[in-house]
C-alpha positions, 0 to 999 in steps of 0.5 A, a space after each residue: 500500500 503506497 502513501 500516494 495510492 487511493 486505497 491508502 488515502 481514502 480508505 486505510 488512513 481515514 479508518 485508522 484515524 477514526 478508530 484512533 480518535 474513538 479509542 483515544 477518547 474512551 479506551 486509551 489502553 487499546 491505542 497501542 495494540 490498535 496501532 500495531 495491528 494497523 501497522 501490520 495490516 499496512 505491511 501485510 498489504 505488500 507481502 504476508 510472508 514479509 510480515 512474518 519475517 518482520 514479526 520474527 525480527 521484532 520478537 527475536 530482538 526484544 527477547 535478546 534485549 531482555 536477556 542482555 538487560 538481565 545479564 547486565 543487571 545481574 553482573 553476568 559476563 555474557 551480556 556483550 556476547 549476546 550483543 555481538 550475537 544479536 548484531 551478527 544475526 541481524 546483519 546476517 538476515 539483512 545480508 541474506 536478503 540484500 547482498 547475497 545475490 551481489 556476493 554470489 555474482 562477484 564470486 561467480 557462484 550460480 545460485 538458483 534461489 532468489 530471496 525477495 527483499 522485504 520492504 524496509 528491512 534496512 530501516 527496521 534492522 538498523 533501528 533494532 541494532 541501535 536499541 541492542 547496543 544501547 541496552 548493552 550500554 545500560 542507557 535505556 530501560 526495556 519497554 513493554 512488548 507492545 511499546 517496542 513492537 509499535 516502535 519497530 512497526 509504526 507504519 509511517 516510518 516502516 517502509 522508508 524511514 526515518 531511522 529513528 532512535 528509541 530515546 525519541 520514540 519510547 516516551 511518545 509511544 508510552 504516553 498516556 495521551 497517545 491517540 487523543 487527536 486534536 484539530 490543530 494536529 490533524 490540520 497541520 499533519 494533513 497540510 504536511 502530508 499534502 506538501 509531500 504528496 505534491 512533491 511526489 505527484 507533481 514534481 518527482 513523477 513527471 521528472 522520471 521521463 527525462 531520466 530513463 532514456 539517457 541511462 538506458 542509452 548509456 547501458 546499451 553502449 550509446 554515448 550521450 553527449 554533454 547536454 543529454 547527460 546533464 539533463 538526465 543527471 539533474 532530472 534524477 537529482 531532483 526526482 530523487 529529492 522530491 520523491 524521498 523528501 516527499 515521502 518523509 513529509 508524508 510520513 511526518 504528516 501522518 504521524 503528526 495527525 496522531 500527535 507523534 513527532 518523527 525526527 527530521 530527515 531533510 532540510 534543504 540539502 541542495 542549499 548546502 554550503 559544502 559536502 559536510 553540510 550536505 550530509 547534515 541535511 540529506 537523510 539526516 537520520 541515516 547520517 546520524 546512524 553512521 556517525 554514531 555507530 560506524 564513524 565514532 567507533 572507528 575513531 571519529 575525530 579522536 585520531 590523527 588527520 590521516 586516520 580521520 580521513 580513512 574513517 570518513 572514506 570507510 564510513 561513506 563506502 559502507 553508507 553506499 553499500 547500505 543502499 544496495 548490493 552493487 558496485 555503483 552504490 559502492 562507487 557512489 559512497 566512495 565518491 562522497 568519501 573523497 568529496 568529504 576528504 577534499 573538503 576536510 583538506 580544504 578547511 585545514 588549508 583555509 584555517 592555516 591562511 585565514 582565520 575569518 569566517 566565510 561570508 554568505 556572498 563568498 559561500 555561493 561558489 561553495 554551494 554551486 560546486 557542492 551541488 554539481 558534485 552531488 549531481 555527478 555522484 547521483 549519476 553514478 548512483 542511478 547507473 545499474 552497472 559501472 559501465 553505465 556510470 563511466 559512460 555518464 561521467 564521460 558525458 558529463 565531462 564533455 568527452 562525448 561532445 558538447 552539442 546544444 540544441 540548434 534553437 539556442 543559436 539565435 538566442 545566444 547571438 555572438 556567443 553562439 559563434 564563439 562556442 562554435 569556434 570552441 568546438 560546441 555543436 548545435 544539433 536539431 535532433 537529440 533522438 529523445 535524449 534531450 526533450 527540449 523546452 519542457 525538460 528545460 522548464 521542468 529543471 528550472 522550476 525544480 532548481 528554483 524550488 530547491 534553492 529559493 523556496 522555503 522547505 516544509 519545516 520552515 513552512 510549518 515552523 509555528 507547529 514544528 511537526 518533527 524532532 530536531 536531529 542536528 539542531 537546524 535553525 528554522 527561520 519562518 518564511 513570510 506570512 504568505 508561506 507560513 502555515 497557520 490553521 486558515 482557509 487558504 491552507 485547507 483549500 490548498 490541501 484539498 486542491 492537492 488531493 483532488 489533483 492527485 485523484 485526477 492523476 490517478 484516474 488518468 494514469 490508473 496507477 500510483 508510482 512507487 517511491 524510489 527509496 523502496 529499492 534501498 
């Protein structure tokens, strides 16, 4: 069941909220069991077999946490052994589903059994590993089985995150007032949901048509030129951003209608001033997880400069591998690791020669360079094999030609002649790999939204529907964009829902979210 599907929006969600409202008013003790049931039904809609794996994972990790807790409180020495066994079991299950085909392919082992990847397995596995670690450190109490089960299975976050922390969620799920809906929370949650739905339906999905033709052509041995490669790479960068951030807005909006605050996961990452800033803004809860459970245990910032750079590289390679078993994911992670190492070196050199802070005006080149590096890396991420990634990178660098549309020549005037002398060609036909004015307009609109428009957290600044992760400074926008319970936002929310319904009727489908692959 997709958040952007009619059955979810007009059937599942209204029924869940209506029952939750009735239980919250009179039968508060039934709220947690009901939300668990609703979450399992939501997940079983995808696959009943996957639901069994999910339930076994929850029960197994809860039992293991209880054993670790007992060993720690009684002073028995095997608590850490149980922790290591639990981490190994979780990672083995994740590896069997997610990485076995890749490893078998690398080792050239012919395996006829293919395990279907359970949706969200990376998210609920990482969430539970973190809980086991903190249980072994005696930094948390063991909740009731119902609270723990809801913590893992809560349907807004289950499929694609965020990777939340037990310290953030246990108090909310165990609160006596869970399920007591308020009109303000309902209005704010639905508005945030509508923002995410608009990103998905009206921005992410239309951008897909500009992505696949170029990557398919590169896979088939063609050599897309400069404009075609950048057009596809930019389209994919915006598609992935609006798709994933849209999902996060929808998940946070659904939770907000129930009075639950999920952690913030996106904060205008394409406005980042440098690559480190990008990773404080993009998929923030995953960045936090790798910082706390990979980078810091490797030594973090507590070691020498060269060792620190090695820790960064290792962390980012593992981050790439987390997204899936494939060389392009590993290459994407390594690329971001190299970007981070270069940035760290640049900071060291700059501090040596200058003690002044970077002004907003001088930070603009950094934002542009960061954005272009991120877009180029997304081209590697999107490619299904290294050969496709290499062809795309060569095209981005201009090695396959610097052709521009012939219609641009009159517009460029004398500059067109100069570009021609420099080897730039002007073609009248691009065989569908560059789709002209519609693609240019879509990319321009996407860029303006990403760089100039307030993000969803700024729009909702007076309500604050999410929990901070890296302590971002949220500056409310002007009154026109700032959400308050007023008719204009109710009308826009209704308009998005009606527009989405029109799209469903015309296309007869609800496209899946890109991050479901990972």
